[in-house]
C-alpha positions in Angstrom: 0.3 0.3 -0.4 1.2 3.2 -1.1 2.0 6.6 1.7 -1.2 8.3 1.1 -2.8 9.9 3.4 -6.2 8.3 4.9 -8.6 11.8 6.4 -10.1 9.5 9.1 -9.8 6.2 10.6 -12.7 4.6 12.1 -12.0 2.3 14.5 -14.0 -1.2 15.2 -13.5 -3.9 17.2 -14.6 -7.9 18.1 -13.5 -11.1 19.8 -12.1 -13.7 17.4 -11.6 -17.1 18.2 -9.8 -18.0 14.7 -6.4 -16.9 13.9 -5.9 -13.7 11.8 -5.5 -15.2 8.0 -8.3 -17.7 8.0 -10.5 -14.4 10.0 -8.7 -12.2 7.2 -10.4 -14.4 4.6 -13.9 -14.7 7.0 -14.0 -10.6 7.1 -13.0 -10.6 2.8 -16.0 -13.1 2.5 -18.8 -11.3 4.5 -17.8 -7.8 3.0 -16.7 -8.8 -0.6 -13.5 -7.7 0.0 -9.6 -8.4 -1.9 -7.4 -10.6 -0.8 -5.4 -8.9 2.0 -2.1 -8.9 2.7 0.1 -9.7 5.9 2.7 -9.0 7.4 4.1 -7.9 11.5 4.7 -5.0 13.2 7.1 -5.7 16.8 4.5 -8.5 18.0 1.9 -7.5 16.3 0.5 -9.9 13.2 -2.1 -7.5 10.7 -3.5 -8.1 7.5 -5.2 -5.4 4.9 -6.2 -5.1 2.6 -8.0 -2.1 -0.2 -10.5 -1.1 -1.4 -12.6 1.8 -3.5 -10.8 3.9 -1.5 -11.2 3.0 1.8 -8.1 0.3 3.4 -9.1 -2.4 6.3 -6.9 -3.1 8.3 -7.4 -6.3 10.7 -4.8 -6.8 13.8 -4.6 -9.6 16.5 -1.9 -9.0 19.0 -0.9 -12.7 20.4 -1.2 -11.4 24.5 -4.8 -10.3 25.3 -5.2 -6.8 26.6 -2.6 -6.0 24.5 -5.2 -3.7 22.0 -6.2 -1.8 25.5 -3.7 -0.8 26.6 -3.6 0.5 23.0 -6.8 2.3 23.2 -8.6 2.3 26.5 -12.2 2.3 24.5 -11.5 -1.1 23.3 -13.4 -3.1 25.4 -11.8 -5.9 27.3 -13.6 -8.9 25.7 -12.0 -8.1 22.4 -9.3 -9.6 20.9 -9.1 -8.1 17.2 -9.0 -4.7 16.1 -10.1 -3.1 12.4 -9.5 -0.2 11.3 -11.4 1.2 8.7 -9.2 4.2 6.6 -10.6 6.4 4.4 -8.6 8.0 2.1 -8.5 11.0 0.3 -9.8 10.4 -3.0 -12.7 8.1 -2.2 -16.2 9.9 -2.8 -17.5 10.4 0.5 -14.1 11.3 2.3 -15.6 14.6 3.4 -19.0 13.3 4.3 -18.8 12.4 7.8 -22.1 11.5 8.2 -21.9 9.1 5.0 -19.0 7.5 6.2 -21.1 6.9 9.9 -24.1 5.5 9.1 -23.1 3.7 5.8 -19.6 2.5 5.7 -19.1 1.8 9.1 -22.4 0.6 9.6 -22.2 -2.0 6.5 -19.1 -3.2 8.6 -20.5 -3.9 11.8 -23.5 -5.2 10.6 -22.2 -7.5 7.7 -19.4 -9.4 10.3 -22.3 -9.6 13.4 -24.2 -11.3 11.5 -21.6 -13.2 9.3 -19.5 -13.9 12.5 -22.6 -13.9 15.1 -20.9 -12.1 17.5 -20.9 -8.5 18.6 -18.8 -5.6 17.2 -18.0 -2.5 18.8 -17.3 0.8 16.8 -15.5 2.7 20.2 -13.3 5.1 18.0 -13.2 8.0 14.7 -9.4 9.3 14.6 -9.6 12.6 12.5 -6.0 13.2 10.7 -5.7 16.1 12.8 -4.7 14.1 15.9 -7.6 14.1 17.0 -10.2 11.3 18.3 -13.9 10.9 19.1 -15.8 8.5 21.6 -18.3 5.9 19.5 -19.7 3.7 21.9 -22.0 2.2 19.5 -22.5 -2.5 19.8 -23.2 -3.8 16.2 -25.3 -7.0 17.4 -26.0 -10.4 15.6 -29.1 -10.3 14.4 -31.9 -11.6 16.1 -29.4 -10.0 19.6 -30.8 -6.8 19.4 
């Protein structure tokens, strides 16, 4: 992936009992995305892909509680972080309402349905270094 800057980083999290690579494949199928590429940074493993101006970046640290150490808005039951990076060339990059109500909601609802477990939307990070707490849970269907 290139180094162009993302306007917004939307942060979701959930729990997964499966390893990162099969999880990324399940996310790819649930969201109809291209194949993920994989890497590591320090002790953290990640998978990412870019599709239509949005990068889907999954992190799954090996140690429980690491996501919560990095970001205190991540609920304790989560072991996977999913960041949606919305790039400047995306047609809705300047429309935070569309990003939250269409992109984030669509991803959260589809993953909750595909995995049968809740997905939490916990934070928005702006390119200027500010953040907004977003305490919203997308429950699996039938668990509302």
